[in-house]
C-alpha positions as CSV (number, residue, x, y, z in Angstrom):
1,M,1.2,13.0,-6.0
2,I,0.5,9.3,-5.4
3,R,-2.8,8.5,-3.8
4,V,-2.5,5.6,-1.4
5,L,-5.6,3.8,-0.2
6,Y,-5.9,1.3,2.7
7,F,-8.7,-1.2,3.1
8,A,-10.2,-3.4,5.8
9,S,-7.9,-4.4,8.6
10,L,-5.0,-2.3,7.1
11,R,-7.1,0.8,7.4
12,E,-8.0,-0.1,11.0
13,T,-4.3,-0.7,11.9
14,V,-2.8,2.4,10.4
15,G,-5.8,4.6,11.3
16,T,-6.5,6.2,7.9
17,D,-8.2,5.2,4.7
18,A,-6.0,7.3,2.4
19,E,-3.1,9.6,2.1
20,Q,-1.1,11.5,-0.5
21,L,2.6,10.7,-1.1
22,P,4.9,13.1,-3.0
23,P,6.1,11.9,-6.4
24,A,9.6,11.3,-4.8
25,H,8.0,8.1,-3.4
26,A,7.5,6.8,-6.9
27,G,9.0,3.4,-7.6
28,S,7.6,-0.1,-7.4
29,V,4.7,-1.3,-5.2
30,A,7.4,-3.0,-3.1
31,D,9.5,0.2,-2.8
32,I,6.5,2.2,-1.6
33,R,5.5,-0.5,0.8
34,A,9.0,-0.5,2.2
35,R,9.1,3.2,2.7
36,L,5.7,3.1,4.5
37,R,6.8,0.2,6.7
38,A,9.9,2.2,7.6
39,R,7.6,4.6,9.5
40,G,7.6,2.0,12.2
41,G,4.7,1.3,14.7
42,A,1.4,0.6,13.1
43,W,2.8,0.9,9.6
44,A,5.5,-1.7,10.2
45,A,2.8,-4.1,11.6
46,A,0.3,-3.5,8.8
47,L,2.8,-3.8,6.0
48,D,5.2,-6.3,7.5
49,E,7.0,-8.3,4.9
50,Q,5.7,-11.6,6.3
51,R,2.1,-10.4,6.2
52,R,0.3,-11.1,2.9
53,V,-1.0,-7.8,1.6
54,L,-2.4,-7.4,-1.9
55,A,-2.0,-4.3,-4.0
56,A,-3.7,-2.6,-7.0
57,V,-2.4,0.2,-9.1
58,N,-5.1,2.3,-10.8
59,Q,-7.6,-0.4,-9.9
60,Q,-5.6,-3.2,-11.6
61,M,-4.1,-6.0,-9.5
62,A,-0.4,-5.4,-9.1
63,R,2.7,-7.3,-8.3
64,P,5.5,-6.1,-6.0
65,D,7.5,-5.0,-9.1
66,T,4.7,-3.1,-10.7
67,P,5.8,0.6,-11.2
68,V,3.9,3.4,-9.4
69,A,4.3,6.8,-10.9
70,D,3.1,10.4,-10.1
71,G,-0.7,10.6,-10.5
72,D,-1.3,6.9,-9.8
73,E,-3.5,5.4,-7.1
74,L,-2.0,2.6,-5.1
75,A,-4.4,0.5,-2.9
76,F,-3.3,-2.0,-0.2
77,F,-5.7,-4.6,1.1
78,P,-5.6,-8.0,2.8
79,P,-6.6,-11.1,0.9
80,V,-10.3,-11.8,1.0
81,T,-11.8,-15.3,1.3
82,G,-15.4,-16.0,0.7
83,G,-17.8,-18.9,0.6
C-alpha cells in the first residue's frame, strides 16, 4: 500500500488527512497526483495542475518525476511562506 497524506488547505479541501492506495497506483508523484485529480470534485480542485502543490516521498522533498513504490509514504502540501 502507498500511504498518502494531505496537509493544510489540501486536507481541508479533500476532507481527509490520509488514505491508503493500492500498489497498482505506484508510479511517479505526478502519476499519482493525476490519478487522484481524476476523481473530480474536491480532488480535482485541490490537486489541479495549475495549483502549486509540493510533495514529499518518505519525508524527503520530491519532484513530479520522483518514483513512488509500494510501502512508500507520499505527502502533498501547499507551499508555506513565513516571515
